[in-house]
C-alpha positions in Angstrom: 17.1 9.9 -14.2 14.7 12.9 -12.8 14.7 13.6 -9.2 11.8 12.1 -7.3 9.5 14.5 -6.0 9.8 13.5 -2.3 13.5 14.5 -2.7 13.0 18.0 -4.2 13.6 19.3 -0.8 17.3 20.0 -0.6 17.3 19.2 3.0 15.4 15.8 2.6 17.7 15.1 -0.2 20.8 15.7 1.8 19.6 13.3 4.7 18.7 10.5 2.4 21.4 7.8 2.0 22.4 6.4 -1.5 20.9 3.1 -0.6 17.6 4.6 0.4 17.4 6.7 -2.9 18.0 3.6 -4.9 15.1 1.8 -3.2 12.7 4.8 -3.5 13.6 4.9 -7.2 13.0 1.2 -7.7 9.6 1.6 -6.0 8.6 4.7 -8.1 9.8 3.1 -11.6 10.3 -0.6 -11.2 11.9 -2.8 -13.7 9.8 -5.0 -16.0 8.8 -8.3 -14.9 6.7 -11.4 -15.7 3.2 -11.0 -14.3 2.1 -13.9 -11.8 -1.6 -13.5 -11.9 -3.7 -13.8 -15.1 -5.3 -10.8 -17.1 -8.8 -11.6 -15.6 -7.3 -11.8 -12.1 -5.7 -8.6 -12.4 -8.9 -7.1 -13.3 -10.7 -8.2 -10.4 -7.6 -7.3 -8.1 -7.6 -3.7 -9.6 -11.2 -3.3 -8.8 -10.8 -4.5 -5.2 -7.6 -2.4 -4.7 -9.5 0.7 -5.9 -12.4 -0.1 -3.5 -10.2 -0.7 -0.4 -7.9 2.2 -0.9 -9.2 5.0 -3.2 -6.4 7.4 -4.0 -8.1 10.4 -5.3 -8.2 12.3 -1.9 -4.4 11.6 -1.5 -3.8 12.5 -5.3 -1.7 9.7 -5.8 -1.6 7.1 -8.5 0.3 4.1 -7.1 -0.3 0.9 -9.0 -0.9 -1.3 -6.0 -2.3 -4.3 -7.8 1.0 -4.4 -9.9 3.0 -4.2 -6.7 1.1 -7.1 -5.2 1.5 -9.2 -8.4 5.2 -8.2 -8.3 5.5 -9.6 -4.8 3.8 -12.9 -5.8 6.0 -13.2 -9.1 9.0 -13.0 -7.0 7.7 -15.8 -4.5 7.9 -13.5 -1.7 5.5 -14.0 1.3 4.0 -11.0 3.2 6.2 -11.9 6.3 3.3 -13.8 7.9 1.0 -16.8 7.0 -2.6 -17.3 7.9 -2.9 -21.1 8.7 -6.2 -21.3 6.9 -4.8 -20.0 3.5 -2.7 -21.8 1.1 0.7 -20.0 0.2 0.3 -16.5 -0.9 0.3 -17.0 -4.7 -2.3 -19.6 -4.5 -4.1 -17.8 -2.1 -4.3 -14.9 -4.4 -5.3 -17.1 -7.6 -8.1 -19.0 -5.4 -9.4 -15.9 -3.5 -9.8 -13.9 -6.6 -11.6 -16.7 -8.6 -13.8 -17.7 -5.8 -14.6 -13.8 -5.1 -15.7 -13.5 -8.5 -17.8 -16.6 -8.6 -19.7 -15.6 -5.4 -20.4 -12.3 -7.1 -22.0 -14.2 -10.0 -24.6 -15.1 -7.4 -25.3 -11.5 -6.5 -28.1 -9.4 -8.7 -25.3 -7.2 -9.9 -23.2 -10.3 -11.1 -20.0 -8.4 -11.6 -17.9 -6.2 -9.4 -17.3 -3.3 -11.9 -21.2 -3.2 -12.2 -21.9 -2.2 -8.6 -21.9 1.4 -7.8 -19.1 2.1 -5.1 -21.4 1.9 -2.0 -22.6 -1.5 -3.1 -18.8 -2.6 -3.5 -18.0 -1.3 -0.2 -21.0 -3.1 1.4 -20.2 -6.4 -0.4 -16.6 -6.2 0.8 -17.8 -5.7 4.3 -20.2 -8.7 4.1 -17.1 -10.7 3.0 -14.9 -9.2 5.9 -17.6 -10.3 8.3 -17.5 -13.9 7.2 -20.9 -13.8 5.7 -19.6 -15.4 2.4 -17.0 -17.9 3.9 -19.6 -20.8 4.2 -21.2 -20.7 0.6 -17.9 -20.1 -0.9 -16.2 -23.0 1.2 -13.2 -20.8 1.1 -12.1 -18.5 4.0 -12.7 -15.3 1.8 -12.6 -13.0 4.9 -9.2 -14.1 5.8 -8.2 -13.7 2.0 -9.5 -9.9 2.1 -7.4 -9.4 5.3 -4.4 -10.3 3.6 -5.4 -8.3 0.6 -6.0 -5.1 2.7 -2.6 -5.6 4.4 -0.9 -5.7 1.1 -2.8 -2.7 -0.1 -2.0 -0.4 2.8 1.7 -1.4 3.1 2.5 -1.1 -0.7 0.8 2.1 -1.0 2.6 3.5 2.2 5.8 2.1 0.7 5.6 4.2 -2.4 7.5 7.6 -2.3 4.4 9.3 -3.7 2.3 8.1 -0.8 5.0 9.2 1.7 5.2 12.6 0.2 1.2 12.8 0.3 1.1 12.1 4.0 4.1 14.0 4.8 6.3 11.0 5.9 10.0 11.6 5.9 11.4 9.0 8.3 13.5 7.4 5.7 15.6 10.6 5.7 18.1 9.7 8.4 20.9 7.8 6.7 23.2 10.3 4.8 27.1 10.6 5.6 27.5 13.1 8.8 23.6 13.1 9.5 22.8 13.5 13.2 19.8 11.3 12.7 16.4 12.1 14.4 17.1 13.8 17.7 13.4 13.2 18.8 10.6 10.9 17.7 8.0 12.3 20.0 4.6 13.5 19.2 3.8 17.1 18.3 7.3 17.8 16.9 8.8 17.9 13.5 12.0 18.9 11.6 12.2 21.9 9.6 11.5 20.4 6.5 8.6 18.4 7.6 4.9 19.4 7.3 3.8 21.6 9.9 0.4 20.4 11.2 -1.8 21.5 14.0 0.1 21.4 17.3 3.4 20.6 15.7 6.5 22.9 16.6 7.1 25.8 14.3 10.6 25.1 14.1 11.8 27.7 16.6 12.9 25.0 18.9 15.7 22.5 18.7 13.6 19.5 18.9 13.2 17.3 15.6 10.7 14.4 15.1 11.1 11.6 12.8 8.6 9.1 11.6 5.4 9.5 12.9 
């Protein structure tokens, strides 16, 4: 098993517990599973995910849509529930189907035919609740659920953590002193040194920011 890029720094690896390494590895290379959403729903979901969180600028290629489908297949909830939506699995099935149905009433007919600005504009309309009435479904709330899933599954992936310079997970190895400071404008020696951050000449170390 190859070493994850986020653990290539020896100091990060030394500070990362075995349990955390296992979780990071599972997120980077998940095991096979039985899909929950249909192939048609997955096409729609991938298009939405790509519009909500384009990954080009970050240089990551996290399969967020699959991570969401894995959650639904496992019967896991998001940790909260919108009262106006059905359980998450059904919310996704209905939400994606109705989103597609409402698109058929536009001049473009399909999401993948829209240029990126039009896609973003349509999602903004949905988020504002402009489509809820005609759809007879709380699409705006469904998109809130989707956006939450998109961000949390991207940020939970080790490639995304590495891209943003997050090393807060590296605090559990045997003999580790932990984070001595989690205040702003400070960083451990192995962390990214951004503007205003400590250059490592002090004893202050920062954790998750």
